[in-house]
C-alpha positions as CSV (number, residue, x, y, z in Angstrom):
1,X,0.0,0.0,0.0
2,X,2.8,2.4,1.0
3,X,4.8,1.7,-2.2
4,X,1.7,2.3,-4.3
5,X,1.2,5.7,-2.7
6,X,4.8,6.6,-3.2
7,X,4.6,5.5,-6.9
8,X,1.5,7.7,-7.4
9,X,3.2,10.7,-5.8
10,X,6.4,10.2,-7.9
11,X,4.2,10.2,-11.0
12,X,2.6,13.5,-9.9
13,X,6.0,15.0,-9.3
14,X,6.9,14.2,-12.9
15,X,3.8,15.4,-14.6
16,X,2.1,18.1,-12.4
17,X,2.9,21.8,-12.7
18,X,3.1,24.7,-10.2
19,X,1.1,24.3,-7.0
20,X,0.1,20.7,-7.7
21,X,3.7,19.8,-8.3
22,X,4.9,21.4,-5.1
23,X,2.1,19.6,-3.1
24,X,3.1,16.3,-4.6
25,X,6.8,16.9,-3.8
26,X,6.0,17.8,-0.2
27,X,3.8,14.7,0.2
28,X,6.4,12.5,-1.3
29,X,9.2,14.0,0.9
30,X,7.0,13.4,4.0
31,X,6.3,9.8,3.0
32,X,10.0,8.9,2.4
33,X,11.4,11.0,5.3
34,X,12.3,7.9,7.3
35,X,13.1,5.5,4.5
36,X,15.1,7.8,2.2
37,X,16.0,10.9,4.2
38,X,18.5,12.4,1.7
39,X,16.1,12.2,-1.2
40,X,13.4,13.8,1.1
41,X,15.8,16.7,1.7
42,X,16.4,17.1,-2.0
43,X,12.7,17.1,-2.8
44,X,12.1,19.6,0.0
45,X,14.7,22.0,-1.3
46,X,13.3,21.8,-4.9
47,X,9.8,22.4,-3.6
48,X,11.0,25.5,-1.8
49,X,12.6,26.9,-5.0
50,X,9.4,26.4,-7.0
51,X,7.2,27.8,-4.2
52,X,9.2,31.0,-4.0
53,X,9.1,31.3,-7.8
54,X,5.3,30.9,-8.1
55,X,4.7,32.8,-4.8
56,X,3.2,29.8,-2.9
57,X,4.1,30.4,0.8
58,X,2.2,27.5,2.1
59,X,4.1,25.1,-0.1
60,X,7.4,26.8,0.9
61,X,6.6,26.4,4.7
62,X,5.6,22.8,4.3
63,X,8.8,22.0,2.4
64,X,10.8,23.8,5.2
65,X,9.1,21.7,7.8
66,X,9.9,18.5,5.9
67,X,13.5,19.5,5.5
68,X,13.8,20.4,9.2
69,X,12.4,17.0,10.2
70,X,15.0,15.3,8.0
71,X,17.8,17.2,9.6
72,X,16.5,16.0,13.0
73,X,16.8,12.4,11.6
74,X,20.4,12.9,10.5
75,X,21.3,14.9,13.7
76,X,22.0,18.2,12.0
77,X,20.1,20.1,14.7
78,X,21.4,23.6,13.9
79,X,19.9,23.3,10.4
80,X,16.8,21.7,11.8
81,X,16.1,24.7,14.0
82,X,16.9,27.1,11.3
83,X,14.4,25.5,8.9
84,X,11.7,24.8,11.4
85,X,11.6,28.3,12.9
86,X,11.4,29.8,9.4
87,X,8.5,27.5,8.6
88,X,6.8,28.5,11.9
89,X,7.1,32.2,10.9
90,X,5.5,31.6,7.5
91,X,2.7,29.3,8.8
92,X,1.8,31.9,11.5
93,X,1.6,34.6,8.8
94,X,-0.7,32.3,6.9
95,X,-2.7,31.4,10.0
96,X,-2.2,27.7,9.0
97,X,-3.0,25.9,12.2
98,X,-2.1,22.5,10.9
99,X,1.3,23.7,9.7
100,X,2.0,25.5,13.0
101,X,1.1,22.3,14.9
102,X,3.5,20.2,12.7
103,X,6.4,22.6,13.3
104,X,5.8,22.6,17.0
105,X,5.9,18.8,16.9
106,X,9.2,18.7,15.1
107,X,10.7,21.4,17.4
108,X,9.8,19.1,20.3
109,X,11.8,16.3,18.7
110,X,14.9,18.6,18.5
111,X,14.7,19.6,22.1
112,X,14.1,16.1,23.3
113,X,17.3,15.1,21.5
114,X,19.1,17.8,23.6
115,X,17.4,16.6,26.8
116,X,15.8,20.1,27.1
117,X,12.5,18.7,28.3
118,X,11.0,22.0,29.4
119,X,11.3,23.4,25.8
120,X,10.3,20.1,24.4
121,X,7.1,19.9,26.6
122,X,6.2,23.5,25.6
123,X,6.3,22.6,21.9
124,X,4.6,19.2,22.1
125,X,1.8,20.8,24.3
126,X,1.3,23.5,21.6
127,X,1.3,20.8,18.9
128,X,-1.3,18.7,20.8
129,X,-3.5,21.8,21.4
130,X,-3.6,22.7,17.7
131,X,-4.2,19.1,16.6
132,X,-7.1,18.8,19.0
133,X,-8.5,22.1,17.8
134,X,-8.5,21.0,14.2
135,X,-9.4,17.3,15.1
136,X,-6.4,15.4,13.6
137,X,-6.6,12.1,15.5
138,X,-3.5,10.5,13.8
139,X,-1.4,13.5,14.8
140,X,-2.9,13.6,18.3
141,X,-1.7,10.0,18.6
142,X,1.8,11.0,17.6
143,X,1.7,13.7,20.3
144,X,0.7,11.1,22.9
145,X,3.7,9.1,21.9
146,X,6.1,12.0,22.4
147,X,4.5,12.8,25.7
148,X,5.1,9.2,26.7
149,X,8.7,9.5,25.5
150,X,9.1,12.7,27.6
151,X,8.0,11.1,30.8
152,X,10.0,8.0,30.1
153,X,13.1,10.2,29.8
154,X,12.1,11.8,33.2
155,X,11.7,8.3,34.7
156,X,8.1,9.0,35.4
157,X,7.2,5.6,34.2
158,X,3.5,5.7,35.3
159,X,2.8,8.7,33.1
160,X,4.8,7.4,30.3
161,X,2.8,4.1,30.1
162,X,-0.5,6.0,30.4
163,X,0.4,8.1,27.3
164,X,1.7,5.1,25.4
165,X,-1.6,3.2,26.0
166,X,-3.6,6.2,24.8
167,X,-1.4,6.3,21.7
168,X,-1.8,2.6,21.1
169,X,-5.6,2.6,21.4
170,X,-6.0,5.6,19.2
171,X,-3.7,4.2,16.5
172,X,-5.5,0.9,16.5
173,X,-8.8,2.6,16.1
174,X,-7.3,4.5,13.2
175,X,-5.7,1.3,11.8
176,X,-2.4,3.2,11.7
177,X,0.2,0.4,11.7
178,X,3.2,2.8,11.9
179,X,1.7,4.5,14.9
180,X,0.7,1.2,16.5
181,X,4.3,-0.1,16.2
182,X,5.7,3.1,17.8
183,X,3.3,2.8,20.8
184,X,4.2,-0.9,21.2
185,X,7.9,0.0,21.3
186,X,7.2,2.7,23.9
187,X,5.2,0.2,26.1
188,X,8.0,-2.3,25.7
189,X,10.5,0.3,27.0
190,X,8.2,1.3,29.8
191,X,7.7,-2.3,31.0
192,X,11.5,-2.9,30.7
193,X,12.0,0.0,33.1
194,X,9.4,-1.6,35.4
195,X,11.4,-4.9,35.1
196,X,8.4,-6.7,33.6
197,X,10.6,-8.5,31.2
198,X,8.2,-10.9,29.6
199,X,5.6,-8.2,28.9
200,X,8.4,-6.0,27.5
201,X,9.5,-8.8,25.2
202,X,5.9,-9.3,23.9
203,X,5.4,-5.6,23.1
204,X,8.9,-5.2,21.4
205,X,8.5,-8.3,19.3
206,X,5.1,-7.2,18.1
207,X,6.5,-3.8,17.3
208,X,9.3,-5.3,15.3
209,X,7.0,-7.5,13.3
210,X,4.7,-4.6,12.3
211,X,7.6,-2.4,11.3
212,X,9.1,-5.1,9.2
213,X,5.7,-5.7,7.6
214,X,5.3,-2.1,6.6
215,X,9.0,-1.6,5.8
216,X,9.5,1.2,8.3
217,X,13.2,0.5,8.6
218,X,14.2,3.5,10.7
219,X,11.4,2.5,13.1
220,X,12.5,-1.1,12.9
221,X,16.0,0.0,13.9
222,X,14.6,1.9,16.9
223,X,12.6,-1.2,18.1
224,X,15.7,-3.3,17.5
225,X,17.7,-1.1,19.8
226,X,15.1,-1.3,22.5
227,X,15.0,-5.1,22.1
228,X,18.8,-5.3,22.4
229,X,18.6,-3.4,25.7
230,X,16.1,-6.0,27.0
231,X,18.4,-8.8,26.0
232,X,21.4,-7.1,27.6
233,X,19.5,-6.4,30.9
234,X,18.3,-10.0,31.1
235,X,21.7,-11.5,30.5
236,X,21.1,-12.8,27.0
237,X,24.4,-11.6,25.7
238,X,24.6,-13.7,22.6
239,X,21.2,-12.7,21.4
240,X,22.0,-9.0,22.2
241,X,25.2,-9.3,20.2
242,X,23.3,-10.7,17.1
243,X,20.7,-8.0,17.4
244,X,23.4,-5.2,17.7
245,X,25.2,-6.6,14.6
246,X,21.8,-6.6,12.7
247,X,21.2,-3.0,13.9
248,X,24.7,-1.8,12.7
249,X,24.0,-3.3,9.3
250,X,20.6,-1.7,9.0
251,X,21.7,1.7,10.3
252,X,24.6,1.6,7.7
253,X,22.1,0.9,4.9
254,X,20.0,3.9,6.1
255,X,23.1,6.2,6.4
256,X,22.0,6.7,10.0
257,X,25.2,7.6,11.7
258,X,23.5,8.2,15.0
259,X,22.1,4.7,14.8
260,X,25.4,3.2,13.8
261,X,27.1,4.9,16.8
262,X,24.5,3.8,19.3
263,X,24.5,0.1,18.1
264,X,28.3,0.0,18.2
265,X,28.3,1.5,21.7
266,X,25.9,-1.1,22.8
267,X,27.8,-3.9,21.1
268,X,31.0,-2.7,22.8
269,X,29.3,-2.9,26.2
270,X,28.1,-6.4,25.3
271,X,31.6,-7.6,24.5
272,X,32.9,-6.0,27.7
273,X,30.3,-7.9,29.7
274,X,31.5,-11.1,28.0
275,X,35.1,-10.3,28.8
276,X,35.9,-9.8,25.1
277,X,38.1,-6.9,25.9
278,X,39.8,-6.4,22.6
279,X,36.6,-6.6,20.6
280,X,35.0,-4.2,23.1
281,X,37.8,-1.7,22.8
282,X,37.7,-1.7,19.0
283,X,33.9,-1.3,18.9
284,X,33.7,1.4,21.6
285,X,36.5,3.5,20.0
286,X,34.7,3.3,16.6
287,X,31.4,4.3,18.2
288,X,33.2,7.3,19.8
289,X,34.8,8.4,16.5
290,X,31.4,8.3,14.7
291,X,29.8,10.3,17.5
292,X,32.6,12.9,17.4
293,X,32.2,13.3,13.6
294,X,28.5,14.1,13.9
295,X,28.9,15.9,17.3
296,X,26.4,13.5,18.9
297,X,27.1,14.5,22.6
298,X,24.4,12.1,23.9
299,X,26.4,9.2,22.5
300,X,29.8,10.6,23.4
301,X,29.0,10.8,27.1
302,X,28.4,7.0,27.6
303,X,31.1,6.2,25.1
304,X,33.8,7.9,27.1
305,X,32.5,6.4,30.3
306,X,32.5,2.9,28.9
307,X,36.0,3.3,27.4
308,X,37.3,4.6,30.8
309,X,35.9,1.6,32.5
310,X,37.5,-0.7,29.9
311,X,41.0,0.8,30.3
312,X,40.6,0.7,34.0
313,X,40.0,-3.1,33.7
314,X,43.2,-3.3,31.6
315,X,45.1,-1.3,34.3
316,X,45.9,1.4,31.7
317,X,45.1,4.1,34.2
318,X,46.4,7.0,32.0
319,X,43.9,6.3,29.3
320,X,41.2,5.5,31.8
321,X,41.7,8.9,33.4
322,X,41.8,10.7,30.1
323,X,38.4,9.2,29.0
324,X,36.9,9.8,32.4
325,X,37.9,13.5,32.1
326,X,36.4,13.6,28.6
327,X,33.3,12.0,30.0
328,X,32.9,14.9,32.5
329,X,33.9,17.5,29.9
330,X,31.3,16.4,27.3
331,X,28.7,15.9,30.1
332,X,29.3,19.5,31.2
333,X,29.0,20.8,27.6
334,X,25.6,19.1,27.4
335,X,24.5,21.0,30.4
336,X,25.3,24.4,28.8
337,X,23.2,26.2,26.3
338,X,24.5,25.7,22.8
339,X,25.1,29.2,21.4
340,X,24.2,28.4,17.8
341,X,20.9,26.8,18.9
342,X,20.1,29.8,21.2
343,X,20.5,32.2,18.3
344,X,18.1,30.1,16.1
345,X,15.5,29.0,18.6
346,X,14.2,32.4,19.6
347,X,13.9,31.3,23.2
348,X,16.2,30.3,26.0
349,X,17.1,26.7,26.2
350,X,16.8,25.7,29.9
351,X,18.7,22.8,31.5
352,X,17.2,20.0,33.6
353,X,19.5,18.9,36.4
354,X,19.0,15.7,38.5
355,X,16.1,14.7,36.3
356,X,15.6,11.4,38.1
357,X,15.2,13.0,41.6
358,X,13.0,15.9,40.4
359,X,10.9,14.1,37.8
360,X,7.7,14.3,39.9
361,X,8.3,18.0,40.7
362,X,8.9,18.8,37.0
363,X,5.8,16.8,36.0
364,X,3.6,18.8,38.4
365,X,5.2,22.0,37.3
366,X,4.7,21.2,33.6
367,X,1.0,20.4,34.3
368,X,0.6,24.0,35.7
369,X,2.5,25.4,32.8
370,X,0.2,23.6,30.4
371,X,-2.8,24.9,32.2
372,X,-1.5,28.5,32.1
373,X,-0.6,28.1,28.4
374,X,-4.2,26.9,27.7
375,X,-5.7,29.9,29.5
376,X,-3.4,32.3,27.5
377,X,-4.4,30.6,24.3
378,X,-8.0,31.1,25.1
379,X,-7.5,34.8,25.9
380,X,-5.5,35.3,22.7
381,X,-8.3,33.6,20.7
382,X,-10.9,36.0,22.2
383,X,-8.7,39.0,21.3
384,X,-8.1,37.7,17.8
385,X,-11.8,36.9,17.3
386,X,-12.7,40.5,18.4
387,X,-10.2,42.0,15.9
388,X,-11.6,39.8,13.1
389,X,-15.0,41.1,13.9
390,X,-13.6,44.6,13.8
391,X,-12.2,43.7,10.3
392,X,-15.7,42.8,9.1
393,X,-17.0,46.1,10.4
394,X,-14.2,48.0,8.7
395,X,-14.7,46.2,5.4
396,X,-18.4,47.3,5.3
397,X,-17.2,50.9,5.4
398,X,-14.8,50.5,2.5
399,X,-16.0,51.4,-1.0
400,X,-18.0,48.4,-2.4
401,X,-17.1,46.8,-5.7
402,X,-20.6,47.7,-7.0
403,X,-20.1,51.4,-6.3
404,X,-16.7,51.4,-8.0
405,X,-17.9,49.5,-11.1
406,X,-20.9,51.9,-11.4
407,X,-18.7,55.0,-11.4
408,X,-15.4,53.9,-13.0
409,X,-14.9,52.5,-16.5
410,X,-11.9,50.3,-15.6
411,X,-9.9,50.1,-12.4
412,X,-8.1,47.9,-9.9
413,X,-7.6,48.0,-6.2
414,X,-4.5,46.5,-4.5
415,X,-5.3,46.5,-0.8
416,X,-3.1,44.6,1.6
417,X,-3.3,45.5,5.3
418,X,-0.2,44.8,7.5
419,X,-2.3,43.3,10.2
420,X,-5.9,42.0,10.4
421,X,-7.3,45.6,10.4
422,X,-5.9,48.6,8.6
423,X,-5.1,52.3,8.9
424,X,-5.3,52.6,5.1
425,X,-8.7,52.8,3.6
426,X,-10.6,53.6,0.3
427,X,-14.0,55.1,0.7
428,X,-16.6,56.5,-1.7
429,X,-19.9,58.2,-1.9
430,X,-22.3,59.7,-4.5
431,X,-23.6,63.2,-3.9
432,X,-25.5,65.6,-6.2
433,X,-24.4,63.8,-9.4
434,X,-20.7,63.6,-8.5
435,X,-18.7,60.6,-7.4
436,X,-16.2,61.1,-4.5
437,X,-13.4,58.6,-3.9
438,X,-10.9,58.9,-1.0
439,X,-7.6,57.0,-0.8
440,X,-6.2,57.6,2.7
441,X,-3.5,56.5,5.1
442,X,-4.5,57.1,8.8
443,X,-1.9,57.5,11.5
444,X,-0.7,54.0,12.6
445,X,-1.7,50.5,11.4
446,X,-3.4,47.6,13.1
447,X,-6.0,48.3,15.7
448,X,-4.9,52.0,16.4
449,X,-4.9,52.7,12.7
450,X,-8.3,51.0,12.2
451,X,-9.8,53.3,14.9
452,X,-8.4,56.3,13.2
453,X,-9.7,55.1,9.8
454,X,-13.2,54.8,11.2
455,X,-13.0,58.3,12.6
456,X,-11.6,59.7,9.4
457,X,-14.4,58.0,7.3
458,X,-17.1,59.5,9.6
459,X,-15.7,63.0,9.2
460,X,-15.4,62.6,5.4
461,X,-19.0,61.4,5.3
462,X,-20.1,64.3,7.5
463,X,-18.5,66.9,5.2
464,X,-19.9,65.6,1.9
465,X,-23.2,63.9,2.9
466,X,-24.3,66.1,5.8
467,X,-22.6,69.4,5.3
468,X,-23.0,69.3,1.5
469,X,-19.4,70.5,1.0
470,X,-18.6,69.8,-2.7
471,X,-15.0,70.8,-3.3
472,X,-12.4,68.2,-2.2
473,X,-10.1,70.8,-0.7
474,X,-12.9,72.2,1.5
475,X,-13.8,68.6,2.5
476,X,-10.2,68.1,3.7
477,X,-10.3,71.5,5.5
478,X,-13.5,70.4,7.3
479,X,-12.0,67.0,8.3
480,X,-8.8,68.6,9.6
481,X,-10.9,71.0,11.7
482,X,-13.0,68.2,13.2
483,X,-9.9,66.0,13.9
484,X,-8.1,68.9,15.7
485,X,-11.3,69.6,17.8
486,X,-11.8,65.9,18.6
487,X,-8.4,64.4,19.3
488,X,-5.6,67.0,19.1
489,X,-6.4,69.2,22.0
490,X,-3.6,67.6,23.9
491,X,-1.1,68.3,21.2
492,X,-1.4,64.9,19.5
493,X,-0.8,64.9,15.7
494,X,-3.1,62.0,14.7
495,X,-4.8,62.3,11.4
496,X,-4.2,61.1,7.9
497,X,-2.6,61.6,4.5
498,X,-4.7,61.1,1.5
499,X,-6.3,62.0,-1.8
500,X,-9.9,62.9,-2.4
501,X,-11.2,62.7,-6.0
502,X,-14.4,64.2,-7.3
503,X,-15.6,62.9,-10.7
504,X,-18.5,64.8,-12.3
505,X,-19.8,64.0,-15.8
506,X,-19.7,67.1,-18.1
507,X,-23.3,68.2,-18.5
508,X,-23.0,69.7,-22.0
509,X,-23.2,67.4,-25.0
510,X,-20.5,69.4,-26.6
511,X,-18.1,68.7,-23.8
512,X,-16.6,65.2,-23.6
513,X,-15.5,63.1,-20.6
514,X,-15.7,64.0,-17.0
515,X,-14.6,66.8,-14.8
516,X,-12.0,65.6,-12.3
517,X,-11.3,67.7,-9.2
518,X,-9.1,66.6,-6.3
519,X,-7.3,67.6,-3.1
520,X,-4.1,65.8,-2.0
521,X,-2.5,65.8,1.5
522,X,1.2,64.6,1.3
523,X,0.2,61.8,-1.2
524,X,0.5,63.0,-4.8
525,X,-1.6,61.3,-7.6
526,X,0.3,60.0,-10.6
527,X,-0.9,60.3,-14.2
528,X,0.6,58.2,-17.0
529,X,-0.3,58.7,-20.6
530,X,1.5,57.9,-23.8
531,X,4.6,56.7,-22.0
532,X,4.9,59.8,-19.9
533,X,4.7,60.2,-16.1
534,X,3.0,63.3,-14.6
535,X,3.3,63.6,-10.8
536,X,0.3,65.8,-10.0
537,X,0.5,68.5,-7.3
538,X,-0.1,67.8,-3.6
539,X,0.0,69.8,-0.5
540,X,2.9,69.0,1.8
541,X,0.8,68.9,5.0
542,X,-1.4,66.3,6.7
543,X,-5.1,66.3,7.4
544,X,-4.7,66.9,11.1
545,X,-2.6,69.0,13.4
546,X,0.7,69.9,11.7
547,X,3.2,72.8,11.2
548,X,1.1,74.2,8.4
549,X,-2.6,75.1,8.5
550,X,-3.1,76.6,5.1
551,X,-6.3,75.8,3.1
552,X,-5.8,72.7,1.0
553,X,-5.4,73.4,-2.7
554,X,-8.3,72.9,-5.1
555,X,-6.8,71.0,-8.1
556,X,-8.3,69.8,-11.4
557,X,-7.2,67.2,-14.0
558,X,-7.9,68.3,-17.6
559,X,-8.9,65.1,-19.4
560,X,-11.1,64.4,-22.4
561,X,-11.3,61.3,-24.5
562,X,-9.9,61.4,-28.0
563,X,-12.4,61.9,-30.9
564,X,-13.0,59.2,-33.3
565,X,-10.0,58.9,-35.6
566,X,-7.9,61.2,-33.4
567,X,-4.4,59.8,-33.4
568,X,-1.4,60.1,-31.0
569,X,-3.2,59.8,-27.7
570,X,-3.8,56.7,-25.7
571,X,-5.9,56.3,-22.5
572,X,-4.6,57.9,-19.3
573,X,-4.2,55.9,-16.1
574,X,-4.5,57.7,-12.8
575,X,-2.7,56.0,-9.9
576,X,-3.6,56.8,-6.3
577,X,-1.6,55.2,-3.5
578,X,-0.4,55.4,0.1
579,X,3.2,55.1,1.2
580,X,3.2,51.4,2.2
581,X,4.4,50.0,-1.1
582,X,7.3,52.4,-1.5
583,X,8.3,52.0,2.2
584,X,8.5,48.2,2.1
585,X,11.9,46.8,3.1
586,X,13.3,44.0,1.0
587,X,15.2,43.2,-2.1
588,X,18.8,41.8,-2.1
589,X,20.1,44.5,0.3
590,X,17.1,44.8,2.6
591,X,16.3,48.4,1.5
592,X,13.1,50.3,0.8
593,X,11.4,49.9,-2.5
594,X,11.0,53.7,-2.8
595,X,8.8,55.9,-5.0
596,X,11.2,56.1,-7.9
597,X,11.1,52.4,-8.4
598,X,7.3,52.3,-7.9
599,X,6.8,55.0,-10.6
600,X,9.1,53.1,-13.0
601,X,7.1,49.9,-12.4
602,X,3.8,51.6,-13.0
603,X,5.1,53.2,-16.2
604,X,6.4,49.8,-17.4
605,X,3.0,48.1,-16.8
606,X,0.7,51.0,-17.7
607,X,-0.1,49.5,-21.2
608,X,-1.4,46.3,-19.6
609,X,-5.0,45.6,-18.7
610,X,-5.8,46.9,-15.2
611,X,-6.4,43.5,-13.6
612,X,-3.1,42.4,-15.0
613,X,-1.4,45.4,-13.5
614,X,-2.7,44.5,-10.1
615,X,-1.3,41.0,-10.4
616,X,2.1,42.3,-11.4
617,X,2.2,44.8,-8.5
618,X,1.2,42.0,-6.0
619,X,3.9,39.6,-7.3
620,X,6.5,42.4,-7.4
621,X,5.7,43.4,-3.8
622,X,5.9,39.8,-2.5
623,X,9.2,39.1,-4.3
624,X,10.7,42.3,-3.0
625,X,9.4,41.7,0.6
626,X,10.7,38.1,0.6
627,X,11.1,36.8,4.1
628,X,10.9,40.4,5.6
629,X,7.9,41.4,7.7
630,X,5.4,43.7,5.9
631,X,6.3,47.3,6.9
632,X,3.0,49.0,6.6
633,X,-0.5,48.8,5.1
634,X,-0.5,48.8,1.3
635,X,-3.0,50.5,-0.9
636,X,-2.8,51.3,-4.6
637,X,-5.8,52.1,-6.9
638,X,-5.4,52.5,-10.7
639,X,-8.2,54.1,-12.8
640,X,-8.4,54.4,-16.5
641,X,-9.8,57.9,-17.4
């Protein structure tokens, strides 16, 4: 069944295009992440390249997650953290809860490898919370397994077995063989720790049989290692030796250097217990060398200790002392925070000392942390829900598509708030046969900017609809006066920059086109016609309290359509925008896009259909922004006049 699925995905990778191709590559990388880790890494990297090229952030984040998991498998933890935290950033921007959960799960694996159980518990708890929220039972089962692994590592065997039983029952209900085998292995290890050897043997043999059946060879190697430990503890040295040799062979085929080192270390201990000192020395030294090459400290610590004991038995006290000192040195290094990991993990990595003695204390503490985390998550959800509701309110006040279509021949709107709600807005109203369109940038963004936008819209509506003010400059004068009266008595300079158009059809049959009047505060309209850019006048002062309080300028745009047969003139495009696009940081040097480059881009695309122009502007913005955070709200409107 698994091989059929992989074959189907391989066929899709070869034939599909764009998004479907990326999805197939990501699914295939996930399926083979254990059986062919290097190929999974290659697929993930290729999927990232295509995703960036076609602007598919979800595909990119999924590929980063797969690549990060693969680096966990081959013990390159620095790269694992780098990829996983980048994936987490993208998934949070996309509000992709399943993706966020998957990254938290993989981060937990990294921290468990470092014995940083506090950070590991934090991430696995977050993963479980998200999976429960979106009802992913297979993933919930995987989280139960990691919880069991955590408590097993803390020697809280009762909790470990409880979680493994939950994991087993859920996987059996789902008929998930891989998950069932993992849970059986966990139960085997738990019963071994309880010295219930026969029960442990039953669980481990069943786990091995399932993993062999489904060809999960990395999982098989893990179960094999657990079974070897059982043999060693029960004095079955010959069987333990055969199992270890089998494990070394399998780990070599999988290019699993960590597995090779662990099996060699165990085999060295087996030889030492059998008084095969020379074989033990050779195997232990080889295990140590491999662990050193991959910087696997968790294997170096027991390797140096075992080698020290071996040389002590040979009365080679100088070497015994050296390896005992190395044992303490590496052990001490493991207790310290790894600087590279600290820089990439965005949180402090804490140490757990004397885990065996304090396991129960830590367990109770973590239960409280989990409870507090859940409460914070609930509060955050309430806040986010409220902001999303505010977004719906704000959107009802923006100019509707029907209103724009009714009054504009051809146009586009590129509107991309930085946060859920926005300080930028576009608003329109019809009054006395004229159409008014405002494109404005309120002070701030997010929630504060949104409050300002609501106030600004109310004052614009008051001026035009209630006070019957017809000239755009007088409208701005009124709005400025109302803002100063309302919110600037204490010296605050909140307000907005913006452009207000007034389009009035020419009443006389002899006159063609429309009369266009406007007022502009700091933001200058841009007119492009016949390959020429005309930056129209604007007042260098805000609509609000500022250093200047002059009356806003009444401006007009002389524009009539060409007569039939009239040559040499193409349609004019009027562009109205706020500062968010030009102020976006990005590009190869992390600098602002700037107005000059924006004007050049608008000129270059001005002969395209308006909807095509919008798409080009969106793609250009995303490519320039890259992995940088969006700097401000973005609003550009193009109108053919």
